[in-house]
N, C-alpha and C positions, 0 to 999 in steps of 0.2 A: 504494500500500500504506500503510495507516495506521501511524502512529508508535506503537510499543509503549511508549515512555516518555512518560508523560503529566504527571508531576510530579517536579521535581528540587529537592532542597534544597541550600543553600549555607551554609557556615559558615567562620568563621575561628577558629583555635585557637593556643595558645601565645603567644609574644611578638608584638606588633603590628609592622607594617612599613609605611612609606609606599608606596602603590600597591595596598594591599589593597582599598581602596574602588574603585579602577579595575578590579580583577579582579572584584569583586562586580557592578559595573555591566555588565561584559562578559558575565558569566554570565546575568544577567537579560535583557539585550537579545538575546543569542543564543537564549535560551529563547523569548522573545516572537516572534522571527523564525521559529522552528520550530514555533510553536503549542503550546509546552509551558508549563505553569504553574510558576513559580519560587517557592519558599518560603525566606525568610530564616530562619536558625536563630540566635538571639541567644545569646551567651556560650558558643560552642563546643560541645563534647560535653556539657558540663553542661546547657546549654540544650536539647540534643537529648533527653537523658534526661527532662527536665522539661517537654517540649513547649512551649518558649518560641519560638513561630513567628510569622511575619508574611508574608502574601502580598506579593510584590514585583512591581510592574509598572514599566514604563519611567519613569513619572513619579516613582516612589519613589527612583530612582537618578539623577535629573537633578541636575546640578551637584555631583556628589560625586567626579568624576574628579580634581579638583584638591585634594581634602581628604586630610590625613594621617589616621593611625589607622584604625579600622574601624567603620563604622556599625552592624555587627552585634555589636560588642564582642567581648571574648575572655576566657576564664577557663580555669583548669586544673580537671580533674575527677578526684578520687581514686576516685570510684565507677565511672567509666568504665574504670578500669584493672583492674577485676574482671570475671570472667566474667558475674556477675549483672548488672553495670552495662551491659555490651555487649548482653546479651540483652534487657534492658529498653529500651535505645535502639532495637534492631531492632524490638521490638514496637511502640514508638511510631511508627516509620516505617511499619509495616504498617497500623496503625490510621489513620494520616493519609494513606495512599495515596502515600507518597513512594517513587518507583521507583529513585532513585539520589541520591548526594550528591557534591558538589564540596567537597573539604576543602582549605582554604588555610592553610598554615603550614609548620613545619619537620619534622624527622625524627620527633618525637613525634606530630605530627598524622598523619603517614603510617602509623605503627604502629597508631594508632587506626583509620585507614581500612582497613587489612588486617583487623583484628579484626572490624570491622563488615561487611566484604564476606564474611568467613567465616561471619558470622551471617545472611547472606542479603540484604544491602543493597549493591548495587554502588557502589563509590566510585572517584573519580578525584582524585588529589592535585595541588595546585599549590604550588610552592615559594615561600613568602613568609617571608623572614627577612633582616634587614640583614646577618647574619654571612656570607652567601655560603658556608655550610659544608655544602651539599648537593652531594655529589660527582657526581651524575648530570647536573647542569646546569651550563652555563658561567656562568650568572648567576641569582641569585634576585631576586625582587621586593623592593625596598627597599634593596638594596645600593648602587645608584648614588646614590640620594638621601642615604643616610647618609654616604657618602664626601664628597659635596658639602657637607654640613653640617659635617663635620670640617674641610674645607679652609677654609670661610668663617670658622670660629671660630679656627683656628690662624693665619690671615692677620691677624686682629685681635690675637691674642696676640703675634705677632711684633713688632707696632708698639711695644708696651710693653716687650718684651724688648730691643729695640734701644735704647730710651731708657735702660734701667737696666743694660745690658750683662749680661744674664742668659742662662742656659740654662733652657729650659722643657722638662720631661718631660711629654708629653701622653699620658694613658692613654685608649685607645679601646676600644670594644666589639668583639665577635667571638667570644666564648667561646674555644674551643681553636684557632680558625682565624685566621691572621694576614693575611687578605686586605685588610681595611680598613686595617690598619697599613701594609702594604707599599705599596699603591697611593697612599694619602694622603701617605706619606713622600716619594714621588717628586714629587707635586703641590705640596707646600709647601717642598721643598728641605731636608728633615730630614737630619741627619747620619747617622742610622741608624734602622732599624726593629727593635725587639726583639720577637721572636715565638718561639713554642715550636718551630716547624718547622725553623728555621735558627739555629745557635748564633752568638752575637756575639763578635767578638774585641775585648774591652773594652780591653785594654792598648794595642792599636793605635789604637783609637778615642780614648782619652784622650790619647795622644801627639799625634795629629792635631789634636785640639781645643786642646791647649796651644800647639802651633805656630801654629795659626790665630789664637789670641788674641794671641800675640806680634806677628803680622803685621797686627793691627788689626781682626780680626773681633770684633764686639761681641755678637752673639746666636747662639744655637744652639737647634735644635729636635730633640728625640728623641721618636719615637712608640713607645709600648709597647702591647702587646695585653693586655687584662684576663686572658687565659688564662695569663699568667705567674704568677698567683696573688696572693692577698691580701697586701698589704704590700710587694710587690715594687717597685712604682714609687717608694714612699717611700724604701726602702733604696737604690735606684739614685740618687736625688737626693743622698743623703748621701755615697755613694761618689764621685759626680762632683765634689762640692765638695772631698772629701778628696784625690782624685787630681789634680785640675786647678786647684783654687783658684778656680773659677768659681762665682759665686752661682747656685744652681739652685732652681727652684720647680716644684711639681707642679700640673698642671691635669687633673682627671679629668672627662671630658666626659659620661660616663654616659648616662642615658636621653634626653637632648636629641637624641641621634643617631637615635632612633626616630621623632621627630616631624617636623612640617613638611610642606609641600606637595610631593608627589612630583615628581621630575624628568621631563623628556620621556621619557628612556630607560625609566624605571620605568612610566610611563603606557602607553607602547606595548607593553612586554613583558607587563604585566598584562593588557592588552586581548587580545593574541594568545593568551596562555595560557588566559584565561577562555573564549574562543570555542572553543579546541581541546578543553578539558575537556568542554564540553557536546556537541560533535561526537563525542567518544569514547564518552560514555554512550549517545548515540543510536545509535551503531554497534554497541552491545552489548558494548563493552569494560568491563573492571573491573580493579581492582588495578593501575592504571597511574598513573604520575606524568608530568606534562607537563614537558618539559625544553627548554631552549635549547641547541642543539648546532651549532656552526659556522654561526651565524646562521640556523638552521632550527629550527622548532618541531616536536618529535617527542614520542612517548610511550614510556615504558620500563616494563617490569614492575616493580611497586613492591617486590617481594621482592628483585629484583636491585639496584634502586636503594638499598635499605637495606643490602644486603650490601656493595655498592661503597662506601657511606658509612662503614661500619664498618671496611672495609679501609683506607680513606684516613685514618681517625682512629685506627687501630690499636687498636680496641676489640673485636675478635672474641674470643669465648670459645674455649678449646681444642676444644670439641666442634664449634663452627661451623667452625673451621679444618680439621678432619678431613673435614668434609662438602663442602668446596669442591673442585669439579673444576677442573683447569687451565683458565684462561680468558684467552686472549690479549687479548681486548677490555678486560677489567678491568685487566690488567697494563699495557697501553698507556695507558689512560685515567689511571691513577694516576701512571705515569711522566711523562706529559705535564704533569699538574697540578703535580707536584713540580718538574719542570724549569722551568716557567714562574715559579714562586715564586723559584727560585734565580736566574733571569734578572732578575727585578725587584730582588732583593737586590743583585745585581751592579751594576745601574745606580745604586742608592743609594750603594753603597760607592765607586764610581768617579767620581761627579759631585758629591757633597755638599761635600767639602773639598778 
């Protein structure tokens, strides 16, 4: 039986993440294997509206599995957020014979995929963001590499902190999610991770730091998440000096965390997800997001994935809350994720000082 899907588009949208190129490569090669033409869409949904396309064959994606960033580039599109913009994008797809799209990015990318599917273009989402803030998947593409980048930089920072007997507050990315901060805090031996999800007992922390300094400890590392808000890390540095007398400096790692060659974990995950996305479109699926769950690659309804995401981030509107039917799967998933973060925080608090 002939394959109904003849041409698939692939795009990256929102913030870039290491491993996006590996996902693009996987989509292209899976398409080639199945006899489908793959079209690269440059600059995300903005490029889709403006027909910024390039046909991708296996040779076009050779030697990109090890490259950071995204060869298709990324951009945000105000026009695509309008009904007219979505309709225009769908028309461009029809005019160019695009039967479906693989959209790689975060929750904003998925919302765009829902709108485009509703306009008649089947879409499958792949979670690509260093923040690991997509609740439907255990891990997002780019998360592992970003954590390794943080660990490498903090290890270097500790060298100079030891020399000067300083405390270093290191602000990492993650938006509202503290996953990067929690995991890297364990890996670098930080004295605490300051994140929105779990309150920090600063009086206890400052007491322990002062006692450790009396006992000869020269350097301290504290990891904060950018989601604590503008100016938070600077104020924390001042408070530490005031409460403990320990000289404290801030290191904001910022967008360096998004760059660099992807780790083995991100290359494998991106390859698995890219292949699964193409298989889903060929099977006639749409409005699905590819997820890693308990070491298995699955797909989940994208509406449910976005709803679960809002529940986890506590951003549901009152109207959305009223429409939610009791869902034991959602409740269990959120409880497990929260419990795991509590567990990581427990390890930090009991092993750091």
